[in-house]
C-alpha positions as a LaTeX table, in Angstrom:
\begin{tabular}{lrrr}
\hline
Residue & $x$ (\AA) & $y$ (\AA) & $z$ (\AA) \\
\hline
Unk1 & 102.58 & 95.35 & 112.29 \\
Unk2 & 101.93 & 94.06 & 108.58 \\
Unk3 & 101.80 & 90.70 & 106.95 \\
Unk4 & 103.42 & 87.86 & 105.04 \\
Unk5 & 102.09 & 85.70 & 102.22 \\
Unk6 & 102.99 & 82.64 & 99.88 \\
Unk7 & 106.49 & 81.95 & 100.36 \\
Unk8 & 107.66 & 82.15 & 96.60 \\
Unk9 & 105.44 & 85.23 & 95.68 \\
Unk10 & 106.63 & 87.35 & 98.44 \\
Unk11 & 110.36 & 86.08 & 98.84 \\
Unk12 & 110.79 & 88.00 & 95.56 \\
Unk13 & 109.00 & 90.71 & 96.69 \\
Unk14 & 110.64 & 91.09 & 99.94 \\
Unk15 & 113.89 & 91.59 & 98.13 \\
Unk16 & 112.90 & 94.91 & 97.03 \\
Unk17 & 110.66 & 96.03 & 100.12 \\
Unk18 & 108.52 & 94.84 & 102.85 \\
Unk19 & 105.20 & 96.41 & 102.63 \\
Unk20 & 103.24 & 97.70 & 105.82 \\
Unk21 & 99.92 & 99.47 & 106.73 \\
Unk22 & 100.20 & 102.97 & 107.77 \\
Unk23 & 102.16 & 104.07 & 104.33 \\
Unk24 & 99.56 & 107.19 & 104.19 \\
Unk25 & 102.01 & 109.54 & 102.15 \\
Unk26 & 102.19 & 106.87 & 99.42 \\
Unk27 & 98.36 & 106.43 & 99.14 \\
Unk28 & 98.23 & 110.31 & 98.96 \\
Unk29 & 100.67 & 110.53 & 96.15 \\
Unk30 & 99.20 & 107.60 & 94.44 \\
Unk31 & 95.62 & 108.83 & 94.56 \\
Unk32 & 96.10 & 112.36 & 94.37 \\
Unk33 & 94.16 & 113.07 & 97.71 \\
Unk34 & 95.80 & 115.19 & 100.33 \\
Unk35 & 97.40 & 113.46 & 103.32 \\
Unk36 & 95.13 & 115.15 & 106.05 \\
Unk37 & 92.16 & 114.27 & 103.87 \\
Unk38 & 92.48 & 110.48 & 104.41 \\
Unk39 & 90.79 & 108.09 & 106.82 \\
Unk40 & 93.61 & 105.65 & 107.57 \\
Unk41 & 92.23 & 102.05 & 108.48 \\
Unk42 & 95.20 & 100.25 & 107.38 \\
Unk43 & 97.04 & 99.36 & 110.69 \\
Unk44 & 95.85 & 97.38 & 113.53 \\
Unk45 & 96.63 & 100.14 & 115.93 \\
Unk46 & 94.12 & 101.28 & 118.75 \\
Unk47 & 92.71 & 104.43 & 117.69 \\
Unk48 & 91.88 & 105.04 & 121.26 \\
Unk49 & 95.57 & 105.35 & 122.55 \\
Unk50 & 96.54 & 105.45 & 126.16 \\
Unk51 & 96.66 & 108.95 & 127.56 \\
Unk52 & 100.27 & 109.42 & 128.72 \\
Unk53 & 100.67 & 111.54 & 131.62 \\
Unk54 & 103.20 & 114.46 & 131.52 \\
Unk55 & 106.68 & 113.17 & 130.81 \\
Unk56 & 109.02 & 114.34 & 133.72 \\
Unk57 & 112.04 & 116.50 & 132.80 \\
Unk58 & 114.78 & 113.93 & 133.81 \\
Unk59 & 113.27 & 111.44 & 131.27 \\
Unk60 & 114.79 & 113.65 & 128.72 \\
Unk61 & 117.75 & 114.69 & 130.37 \\
Unk62 & 119.01 & 111.17 & 131.69 \\
Unk63 & 120.30 & 108.13 & 129.76 \\
Unk64 & 117.84 & 105.34 & 130.37 \\
Unk65 & 119.00 & 103.23 & 133.42 \\
Unk66 & 118.52 & 99.45 & 133.52 \\
Unk67 & 117.82 & 99.80 & 137.27 \\
Unk68 & 114.60 & 101.66 & 137.00 \\
Unk69 & 112.61 & 98.39 & 137.15 \\
Unk70 & 111.17 & 98.77 & 133.60 \\
Unk71 & 112.00 & 95.00 & 133.04 \\
Unk72 & 110.51 & 93.87 & 136.06 \\
Unk73 & 107.13 & 96.14 & 135.29 \\
Unk74 & 106.87 & 94.34 & 131.96 \\
Unk75 & 107.24 & 91.04 & 133.61 \\
Unk76 & 104.50 & 91.61 & 136.11 \\
Unk77 & 102.18 & 93.10 & 133.33 \\
Unk78 & 102.80 & 89.72 & 130.85 \\
Unk79 & 103.00 & 87.24 & 133.62 \\
Unk80 & 106.70 & 86.59 & 132.89 \\
Unk81 & 108.73 & 84.50 & 135.52 \\
Unk82 & 110.76 & 87.46 & 136.31 \\
Unk83 & 112.73 & 90.70 & 135.05 \\
Unk84 & 115.85 & 88.13 & 134.28 \\
Unk85 & 113.64 & 86.82 & 131.44 \\
Unk86 & 112.49 & 90.02 & 129.90 \\
Unk87 & 114.70 & 92.31 & 127.77 \\
Unk88 & 113.29 & 95.82 & 126.67 \\
Unk89 & 113.95 & 96.55 & 123.09 \\
Unk90 & 113.27 & 99.37 & 120.51 \\
Unk91 & 110.21 & 97.83 & 119.26 \\
Unk92 & 109.69 & 94.32 & 118.32 \\
Unk93 & 110.98 & 95.19 & 115.09 \\
Unk94 & 114.64 & 95.48 & 116.48 \\
Unk95 & 114.36 & 91.78 & 117.73 \\
Unk96 & 112.80 & 90.26 & 114.71 \\
Unk97 & 115.80 & 91.70 & 112.71 \\
Unk98 & 118.26 & 90.47 & 115.09 \\
Unk99 & 117.02 & 87.06 & 116.67 \\
Unk100 & 117.51 & 84.92 & 113.52 \\
Unk101 & 121.30 & 85.41 & 113.53 \\
Unk102 & 121.48 & 84.27 & 117.22 \\
Unk103 & 119.95 & 80.63 & 116.25 \\
Unk104 & 121.30 & 77.76 & 114.83 \\
Unk105 & 120.66 & 78.13 & 111.04 \\
Unk106 & 118.04 & 75.58 & 109.84 \\
Unk107 & 114.65 & 75.42 & 107.97 \\
Unk108 & 111.92 & 77.69 & 109.59 \\
Unk109 & 108.32 & 77.31 & 109.27 \\
Unk110 & 106.20 & 80.51 & 108.87 \\
Unk111 & 102.61 & 80.86 & 107.79 \\
Unk112 & 101.76 & 81.74 & 104.37 \\
Unk113 & 100.18 & 84.73 & 105.25 \\
Unk114 & 101.30 & 86.56 & 108.36 \\
Unk115 & 103.45 & 89.49 & 109.48 \\
Unk116 & 106.00 & 90.42 & 106.46 \\
Unk117 & 109.39 & 90.93 & 108.02 \\
Unk118 & 109.93 & 87.46 & 109.57 \\
Unk119 & 110.87 & 85.56 & 106.39 \\
Unk120 & 113.28 & 88.06 & 105.33 \\
Unk121 & 114.98 & 88.67 & 108.40 \\
Unk122 & 115.44 & 84.79 & 108.72 \\
Unk123 & 116.64 & 84.61 & 105.06 \\
Unk124 & 119.20 & 87.11 & 105.55 \\
Unk125 & 120.77 & 85.40 & 108.52 \\
Unk126 & 121.20 & 82.15 & 106.42 \\
Unk127 & 117.99 & 80.08 & 107.22 \\
Unk128 & 115.72 & 78.76 & 104.60 \\
Unk129 & 112.22 & 79.39 & 105.32 \\
Unk130 & 109.18 & 77.05 & 104.09 \\
Unk131 & 105.28 & 77.68 & 104.55 \\
Unk132 & 103.82 & 76.12 & 107.71 \\
Unk133 & 100.42 & 74.46 & 107.84 \\
Unk134 & 99.16 & 75.82 & 111.41 \\
Unk135 & 96.61 & 73.04 & 111.56 \\
Unk136 & 99.12 & 70.16 & 112.03 \\
Unk137 & 99.65 & 68.46 & 115.47 \\
Unk138 & 103.06 & 67.03 & 114.61 \\
Unk139 & 105.67 & 69.34 & 112.94 \\
Unk140 & 107.79 & 68.04 & 110.21 \\
Unk141 & 111.11 & 66.73 & 111.29 \\
Unk142 & 112.96 & 68.87 & 108.74 \\
Unk143 & 111.78 & 72.07 & 110.57 \\
Unk144 & 114.28 & 73.55 & 112.95 \\
Unk145 & 112.35 & 76.74 & 114.15 \\
Unk146 & 108.84 & 77.85 & 114.05 \\
Unk147 & 107.55 & 81.35 & 114.06 \\
Unk148 & 104.00 & 81.96 & 114.93 \\
Unk149 & 101.91 & 85.21 & 115.43 \\
Unk150 & 99.25 & 84.75 & 117.71 \\
Unk151 & 96.57 & 85.88 & 117.08 \\
Unk152 & 97.80 & 86.08 & 113.68 \\
Unk153 & 98.41 & 89.10 & 111.64 \\
Unk154 & 96.22 & 89.62 & 109.51 \\
Unk155 & 94.09 & 86.42 & 109.48 \\
Unk156 & 93.14 & 86.68 & 113.13 \\
Unk157 & 93.84 & 82.80 & 113.51 \\
Unk158 & 94.58 & 82.00 & 117.11 \\
Unk159 & 96.46 & 78.91 & 118.55 \\
Unk160 & 96.18 & 77.49 & 121.79 \\
Unk161 & 98.83 & 77.51 & 124.21 \\
Unk162 & 98.70 & 73.59 & 124.46 \\
Unk163 & 99.56 & 72.95 & 120.98 \\
Unk164 & 101.99 & 75.90 & 120.94 \\
Unk165 & 103.84 & 74.08 & 123.99 \\
Unk166 & 103.68 & 70.55 & 122.21 \\
Unk167 & 105.11 & 72.08 & 119.02 \\
Unk168 & 107.89 & 73.69 & 121.31 \\
Unk169 & 108.93 & 70.31 & 123.00 \\
Unk170 & 109.18 & 68.84 & 119.70 \\
Unk171 & 111.63 & 71.54 & 118.30 \\
Unk172 & 113.55 & 71.86 & 121.47 \\
Unk173 & 114.36 & 68.00 & 121.24 \\
Unk174 & 115.93 & 68.64 & 117.93 \\
Unk175 & 117.77 & 71.66 & 119.06 \\
Unk176 & 115.41 & 74.29 & 117.51 \\
Unk177 & 113.35 & 77.04 & 118.74 \\
Unk178 & 109.80 & 78.56 & 118.85 \\
Unk179 & 109.31 & 82.24 & 118.36 \\
Unk180 & 105.85 & 83.44 & 119.27 \\
Unk181 & 104.78 & 86.92 & 118.59 \\
Unk182 & 101.72 & 88.17 & 120.59 \\
Unk183 & 101.65 & 91.73 & 119.57 \\
Unk184 & 97.62 & 91.78 & 119.52 \\
Unk185 & 97.34 & 89.33 & 122.50 \\
Unk186 & 96.68 & 92.18 & 124.98 \\
Unk187 & 93.28 & 93.19 & 123.59 \\
Unk188 & 91.56 & 90.10 & 124.55 \\
Unk189 & 88.82 & 90.84 & 126.95 \\
Unk190 & 89.59 & 87.57 & 128.94 \\
Unk191 & 93.32 & 87.80 & 129.30 \\
Unk192 & 93.57 & 84.34 & 130.48 \\
Unk193 & 92.10 & 83.21 & 126.94 \\
Unk194 & 94.60 & 84.95 & 124.76 \\
Unk195 & 97.02 & 81.80 & 125.03 \\
Unk196 & 100.06 & 83.62 & 126.15 \\
Unk197 & 103.04 & 81.74 & 126.67 \\
Unk198 & 104.99 & 84.45 & 128.63 \\
Unk199 & 104.85 & 82.32 & 131.63 \\
Unk200 & 106.73 & 79.65 & 130.33 \\
Unk201 & 109.72 & 81.45 & 128.84 \\
Unk202 & 112.16 & 79.81 & 131.08 \\
Unk203 & 112.12 & 76.86 & 128.81 \\
Unk204 & 115.21 & 76.88 & 126.54 \\
Unk205 & 114.49 & 77.35 & 122.82 \\
Unk206 & 111.05 & 79.34 & 123.52 \\
Unk207 & 111.04 & 83.09 & 122.50 \\
Unk208 & 107.92 & 85.32 & 123.27 \\
Unk209 & 107.85 & 88.89 & 121.70 \\
Unk210 & 105.16 & 91.61 & 123.05 \\
Unk211 & 104.62 & 94.99 & 122.26 \\
Unk212 & 102.69 & 97.77 & 123.83 \\
Unk213 & 102.16 & 99.57 & 120.22 \\
Unk214 & 98.96 & 97.88 & 119.28 \\
Unk215 & 96.52 & 97.76 & 122.55 \\
Unk216 & 97.91 & 100.75 & 124.02 \\
Unk217 & 98.11 & 102.83 & 120.82 \\
Unk218 & 101.73 & 103.72 & 121.49 \\
Unk219 & 103.40 & 102.37 & 118.29 \\
Unk220 & 105.33 & 105.87 & 118.20 \\
Unk221 & 107.16 & 105.29 & 121.28 \\
Unk222 & 109.06 & 102.38 & 119.78 \\
Unk223 & 109.19 & 100.15 & 122.65 \\
Unk224 & 108.84 & 96.19 & 122.78 \\
Unk225 & 109.99 & 93.14 & 125.10 \\
Unk226 & 111.36 & 89.88 & 124.05 \\
Unk227 & 110.75 & 87.42 & 126.67 \\
Unk228 & 112.98 & 84.36 & 126.63 \\
Unk229 & 115.66 & 82.67 & 128.87 \\
Unk230 & 118.55 & 84.70 & 130.17 \\
Unk231 & 121.33 & 83.20 & 128.05 \\
Unk232 & 119.56 & 84.09 & 124.91 \\
Unk233 & 118.61 & 87.60 & 126.08 \\
Unk234 & 122.05 & 88.19 & 127.07 \\
Unk235 & 123.27 & 87.62 & 123.35 \\
Unk236 & 120.57 & 89.58 & 122.13 \\
Unk237 & 121.55 & 92.49 & 124.64 \\
Unk238 & 125.04 & 92.33 & 123.43 \\
Unk239 & 124.06 & 92.58 & 119.72 \\
Unk240 & 121.50 & 95.66 & 120.34 \\
Unk241 & 123.74 & 97.52 & 122.55 \\
Unk242 & 122.91 & 99.99 & 125.54 \\
Unk243 & 119.68 & 102.43 & 125.64 \\
Unk244 & 117.39 & 100.65 & 123.34 \\
Unk245 & 114.44 & 102.39 & 125.03 \\
Unk246 & 114.67 & 105.98 & 125.94 \\
Unk247 & 113.47 & 107.54 & 128.96 \\
Unk248 & 110.12 & 109.20 & 127.71 \\
Unk249 & 109.10 & 105.70 & 126.27 \\
Unk250 & 109.86 & 103.84 & 129.43 \\
Unk251 & 107.63 & 106.53 & 131.35 \\
Unk252 & 104.90 & 106.09 & 128.89 \\
Unk253 & 104.79 & 102.20 & 129.18 \\
Unk254 & 105.34 & 102.35 & 132.72 \\
Unk255 & 102.15 & 104.19 & 133.41 \\
Unk256 & 100.31 & 102.24 & 130.89 \\
Unk257 & 101.03 & 98.93 & 132.23 \\
Unk258 & 99.98 & 99.98 & 135.76 \\
Unk259 & 96.70 & 101.50 & 134.79 \\
Unk260 & 94.36 & 98.69 & 135.18 \\
Unk261 & 90.97 & 100.61 & 135.02 \\
Unk262 & 92.06 & 102.05 & 131.58 \\
Unk263 & 92.97 & 98.61 & 130.22 \\
Unk264 & 89.34 & 97.03 & 131.25 \\
Unk265 & 87.41 & 100.06 & 129.98 \\
Unk266 & 89.46 & 100.08 & 126.81 \\
Unk267 & 89.14 & 96.02 & 126.01 \\
Unk268 & 85.50 & 96.44 & 126.61 \\
Unk269 & 85.23 & 99.44 & 123.93 \\
Unk270 & 87.56 & 97.49 & 121.48 \\
Unk271 & 85.11 & 94.43 & 121.61 \\
Unk272 & 82.16 & 96.47 & 120.99 \\
Unk273 & 83.78 & 98.55 & 118.36 \\
Unk274 & 85.47 & 95.27 & 116.56 \\
Unk275 & 81.80 & 93.84 & 116.48 \\
Unk276 & 80.23 & 96.82 & 115.13 \\
Unk277 & 83.06 & 96.54 & 112.30 \\
Unk278 & 82.21 & 92.82 & 111.41 \\
Unk279 & 78.49 & 93.41 & 111.34 \\
Unk280 & 79.05 & 96.24 & 108.96 \\
Unk281 & 81.34 & 94.00 & 106.59 \\
Unk282 & 78.98 & 91.13 & 106.65 \\
Unk283 & 76.08 & 93.20 & 106.14 \\
Unk284 & 77.52 & 93.85 & 102.56 \\
Unk285 & 78.25 & 90.15 & 102.25 \\
Unk286 & 82.07 & 90.17 & 103.59 \\
Unk287 & 82.83 & 87.06 & 105.25 \\
Unk288 & 85.39 & 88.17 & 107.85 \\
Unk289 & 87.76 & 86.98 & 110.93 \\
Unk290 & 88.67 & 89.54 & 113.48 \\
Unk291 & 90.55 & 90.38 & 116.41 \\
Unk292 & 89.57 & 93.06 & 118.87 \\
Unk293 & 91.67 & 95.52 & 116.64 \\
Unk294 & 91.17 & 94.71 & 113.04 \\
Unk295 & 89.05 & 92.77 & 110.53 \\
Unk296 & 90.09 & 90.55 & 107.51 \\
Unk297 & 88.52 & 89.15 & 104.62 \\
Unk298 & 89.72 & 87.07 & 101.76 \\
Unk299 & 86.37 & 87.60 & 99.49 \\
Unk300 & 86.96 & 87.52 & 95.87 \\
Unk301 & 85.87 & 91.12 & 95.87 \\
Unk302 & 88.32 & 92.17 & 98.45 \\
Unk303 & 90.99 & 93.76 & 96.15 \\
Unk304 & 88.27 & 95.56 & 94.24 \\
Unk305 & 87.03 & 97.01 & 97.54 \\
Unk306 & 90.60 & 98.24 & 98.58 \\
Unk307 & 90.91 & 100.06 & 95.43 \\
Unk308 & 87.00 & 101.48 & 95.43 \\
Unk309 & 87.66 & 102.91 & 98.96 \\
Unk310 & 91.19 & 104.36 & 98.13 \\
Unk311 & 89.39 & 106.46 & 95.48 \\
Unk312 & 87.09 & 107.79 & 98.29 \\
Unk313 & 90.22 & 108.79 & 100.58 \\
Unk314 & 89.72 & 105.47 & 102.95 \\
Unk315 & 92.97 & 103.44 & 103.24 \\
Unk316 & 92.79 & 99.99 & 104.05 \\
Unk317 & 95.67 & 97.18 & 103.94 \\
Unk318 & 95.65 & 95.17 & 100.81 \\
Unk319 & 97.65 & 91.78 & 100.54 \\
Unk320 & 98.44 & 91.67 & 96.88 \\
Unk321 & 99.57 & 88.24 & 96.83 \\
Unk322 & 96.13 & 86.98 & 97.98 \\
Unk323 & 93.98 & 89.78 & 97.39 \\
Unk324 & 92.92 & 89.94 & 100.85 \\
Unk325 & 92.09 & 93.28 & 102.91 \\
Unk326 & 92.47 & 94.08 & 106.74 \\
Unk327 & 90.43 & 96.92 & 108.07 \\
Unk328 & 91.43 & 98.62 & 111.31 \\
Unk329 & 89.08 & 100.75 & 113.54 \\
Unk330 & 87.54 & 103.91 & 112.95 \\
Unk331 & 88.24 & 106.31 & 116.04 \\
Unk332 & 84.89 & 108.43 & 116.12 \\
Unk333 & 81.43 & 108.65 & 115.25 \\
Unk334 & 82.36 & 110.82 & 112.22 \\
Unk335 & 84.94 & 108.27 & 111.05 \\
Unk336 & 82.49 & 105.49 & 111.65 \\
Unk337 & 79.81 & 107.34 & 109.41 \\
Unk338 & 82.39 & 108.26 & 106.72 \\
Unk339 & 83.30 & 104.71 & 106.23 \\
Unk340 & 79.81 & 103.25 & 106.25 \\
Unk341 & 79.04 & 105.82 & 103.73 \\
Unk342 & 82.36 & 105.09 & 101.75 \\
Unk343 & 81.70 & 101.00 & 102.05 \\
Unk344 & 78.27 & 101.31 & 100.65 \\
Unk345 & 79.51 & 103.40 & 97.68 \\
Unk346 & 82.41 & 101.16 & 97.00 \\
Unk347 & 80.29 & 97.91 & 96.92 \\
Unk348 & 77.97 & 99.61 & 94.52 \\
Unk349 & 80.89 & 100.53 & 92.46 \\
Unk350 & 82.45 & 97.21 & 92.54 \\
Unk351 & 79.06 & 95.18 & 91.33 \\
\hline
\end{tabular}
């Protein structure tokens, strides 16, 4: 997913276009380096995606059937109360664009640096957005809704479930809502420590978004889930229409959710790779924060580092408004070697 920054600066920017990672064709054109020659570390997607089993022929021929148990499968995996509290959607993006129009217009608190689609979506629906200080315990009375990406993309900041539920109670009492995007929560080695609110979505005014795209490396299937009380999901379903998630995507995600051995092995592998990435960056003097899928630095040299790496065909995610940079994980040994060499050369170039 990409990222949002200072309200005023990016509000003007968002009127033109929202920037995301993975824009490798743009990088190839800008730097004159062939597309296939790049090492793309600009997203937080697992480079070792789930090995989807062969897709049954019926998944291609038939229309998706809501009676296939897909929502129930997601409810079990995420720990939601039941299938009635889960709506499959065509990626979290579909919900982000649609949900604001279903909520009472008001003032929406959004962290200064987080996923970049939220503020424009709420503003298009007639809401006012304002920067949110996530360190506060008591929310300002002027806030109607709050959006939290947890853990946050790109800063990796994580808020505990107790604090979020306290915020929800404050917002609910004034007729507002709390939207929590847990796109990166699956990668936590200890699932009980990821602070998910999935089990609490029977509460009115609490919405949780989940996505198999990041941890399972299935961003291309465009599948996601909205977890909320059934009334809101019915309204959202009415807005989005039928067949939002196709048969092949349902097959891939169902298989991934059922494969617990792969999940355990992958969480352990990502933890090791993330630690390696952080160690490498810190060895060059860059203070970082990280999740299992990416590392982020707001070092004063970060923007220059991004540029120096790009000139070597290594693409990272620059957040221009703050000059900070996010690094995804290399996939294979030769990619790690290339990144280590490019990083050393880039650091020398910017001294």
